[in-house]
N, C-alpha and C positions, 0 to 999 in steps of 0.2 A: 329043380334049380335051373335058371336060365343059362344058356351058353355064355352070355356076357358075365354072369356071376362066376362061373368056373374059370373063365379067362382072367378076370381080375384077381381071383384067389391065387391063380398060378403066378401072376406077376408079383403079388404080395409075398409069396414064398421065395421068389428070387431076391426080393429086397431084404427079406429076413435073413437069408443065407449070408448076405454081406454084413449085416449089422451084428450077427452073433459073434463076430470077432472082437467086439467091444467087451473087455473083461468083466465089466460090472452089469452087463445086460442079463436079466433073469427071465423075462417073459415078453412075448409079443402076441398081439391079437389083431385080427381084422374085424371091423364092425361095419355097421351101415347096411346098405342094400345088398352088397355082395355077400356078406355073411348070412343074410336072411334068404339069399337065393333069388332075389327079385331085381337084380341090377339090369340096366339097359345101356344103350350106347352113350348115354349122357351122364352115367354114374361116375363118381370119383372112387379112388381107393382110400378108405379111412382106416388108419392103423394107429395103435398105441403101443409104445415100448416102455418097459419098466426096468428101473435100475436100482441096485442095492447101494448102500453107502449114504453119505451126507451131501454129495454134490454130483450133478450131472456131468457127463463127459465134456471135455473141452470143446470149444467152438470149432477148432480146426478139424476135429474128428468128424463132426457132422458136415463140414464143408467138403471134406474129401469123399465122404459117402454119397452126398448129393451129386457130386460130379460124375460118379459111376453110372448114374441113371438118367441124367439130363445135362443141361448146360451148366449146372452148379448154382444157378441163381434161384434165390427164394422168391416165390410169388407173394407170400405174406408171412408174417410172424405175429403170434398172439401169446401173451403170457410173459412170465418173468423167470428166467432160469435160476435166479438167486432165491426164488421162493420154492424151487423144486419142481416146476412144471411149466412147459411151454409147448406150443404147437407150431409147425411150419408146413409149407407146401412148396412143391416144385413140380415141373412137368416132365412126363416121360411117355413116349409113344402116343402123344396127344391126350393123355389122361392126367388129371390133376392128382398128385399123390399128396395126401394130407397125413402127416405123422405127428402124433403127440408123444412127447418125451416127459416122463415123470418119475420121480423117486418113489419107491415102494412105500416109504414112510409117509410121503405126502398123499399118495393115493389112498392109503388105508385111513388116514385122517379124514379125507373127503368122504369115504364110506361111513365113518362114524358120524360125521356132520349130517349127512343126508338121512341116515336111519334114525338119528336123534330128533329129527323133525324141527331143527332149529330155524330153518328157512325153507318152507315148503314150496316157495316159488323159485328156488335156485335152479339154474340151468344144469347143475350137476346131476339132476335126476335123469337127464338124457344119457349121461355116462353110465348110470346104473342100468337103464334099459338096454343100452348098447352092449354092456358086459354080459348080460343074461343071454343075448342073442348072438354073441360073438363066435368066431371060430379061432381056436387057439392055434398059433403057428409055432410057438416055442414056449417052454416053461409051463406045460399043462398043469402041473401040480399047483402052481400059484393061482392060475386062472380058475381052476375048478374050485379051489377054496374060496376065492372071491365070489364066484357064482353062487355057491351054497349059502354064503352069508347074505348076499343081496336078495336071494330068492326068499329068505325068511323075512317077509315084509312085516314090519311092526304094526300092531293094531293102533298104537299111538300116532304113527305117521299118517295112516289112513284117516284117522279122526281129525288130525290137524289140517290135512288137505281139504276135507269137507268144510270145516269151520272157516278156513281162510277164504274159500270161494263162495260161501253162502251169503253173499251180499250183492243184490242186484239193483241196477238203476231201472226204475219202472218205465221203461221205454214204451210199453204197451199203452200207457195212459196219455201219451203225447201225440196222438195221430194228427189232430188239427194243427198242432205246433209244427210238426215236420212238413205238413202240406203247405204251410204258408211262410216258412222261414228260410227257404233255399239252403237247407242244412244237410245236404246229401252226404257230405264227407263225415260229419258228426254222427249222422244216423248209422252209417255203415261201420263207423268206429265202435259205437255202442253195440251194434249187432255182433261184431266180431268178439268184443270183450264178453258179452253175454254167452256166446257159444263156447268160448274158452272156459268160463266159469262152470258151465254145465258139464263139460267134459272133465274138468278138474275135480268136481264133486263126485262124478261117477267113477273116475280113476281111484279116488280115495275109497269109495265103497267097494270097489273091485280089487283093491290092493295092486294097482298098476302104477308104475312110475310115469309121471307126466310133467312136461314143461311146455310152455308156449314157445320156447326158443326153437326156431326152425322146425315147427311141428309139421310133419309130412306123413303121408300114408294114413290120413285120418280114418278112412273107411276100414282099413286093416286093423287099426288100433281099436276102434269102436267094436269091431267084431270079436275082439278078445273079451269083451265085457259080458258077464252073465247078468249082472244087475243093471238094467237100463229100461227106459220107456220103450214101448212097442215102436218098431220102425225108426228107432232113434237115428241111425246112420243116414237114412234117406231124408228124414225131417230136418236134421241139422244142415245138411248140404242144400236142401231146398229153400232154406231161409233167405238165401242170397239171390234167389230167382223169383220169389213171390212178389206180387204187388204189395205196396206198403201196408194197407189195411190187413191183408191176409197174413203177411209176415209178422205183424205185431200180435195178431191173434194167436199165431202158432208159437211165438216166443213165450207168451204168457202161459199157454197150455203146457209147454215143455218145462217151464220153471215150476209150475204147480205139480207136475208129475214127478219131477226130480226131487222136490221138497218132500213129497209124500214118500218116496223111496228112502230118503234120509230118516224120516220118522219111523219107518218099519225096521230098517237095518242098523240105525244108530239112534235109538230112542232117547239117549241121554243128551243129544245135541239140541240146542235151543233153536227152533225154526221160526219163532214168533215174528222176528223182524222181517224175514223173507215173506212169510204168509200175509203179513199186514198190508203189503203193497199190492197183493193180487186183487184184481177187481177195481183198482183205483183208476179214475179218469180225471184229467184236468178239466175244470169248468171255467168257461169264459165269464167275465163280469159284465155287468150292465152299467151304462152311463146314467147316472142319476141327475136330478134337477138341482 
């Protein structure tokens, strides 16, 4: 664990000590880089607090608590307290403190939603991954129960993630197009989207929660994968440094290898559409008389 991680966890424990006076508070966790032990001097404190009942504490309760650790001013606010969940941020000791407040009923509905595979692109998958790696600061019995449930990654969710991402734009067939159209932004957009799809497919095969929302520490995430092409971490990162022709050749190769892994590990998934585009190249036309 980095010294910065230990420092941030210590501050989070002080924050928790103030919030536990809220009668309906049942659990508190710290997530993100501090919980994983890899924080640095640019890291935030990411916390989530869980409450019993049908309504979150009153606004003046949170106003008073924020004032204990900063100037009392929110830097930002996301979500809707009336729906049972919102997040806020404030500054303390030069660090941004990000705290999510959610009703236990709302959180457990979110777990049901994600594990049910109803929306495999939801950013809530980030909350699943964060919970598995979190450090419990209060209410360990709740957090351990949620971790056990989330760790039981459903086969159906993995399959749904694979199917959702198994659609590629055949960028490899458009080299002349990109060389003559001054389309560098579009080219890089497709390159990013293709890399995200490849990682999303492999996440499904490896039963790892994945979202493109604020996707960081990609090398660390890829290293958790058992099922992946050789040197996948380096090859994905290298896509954005290669010359156009070499990058397109590498993209096509990665797609072919990932599709082959799907056929081995999820043989019931139809890979026909993805395979059909491999080897395709756009042909120019000739002017006739």
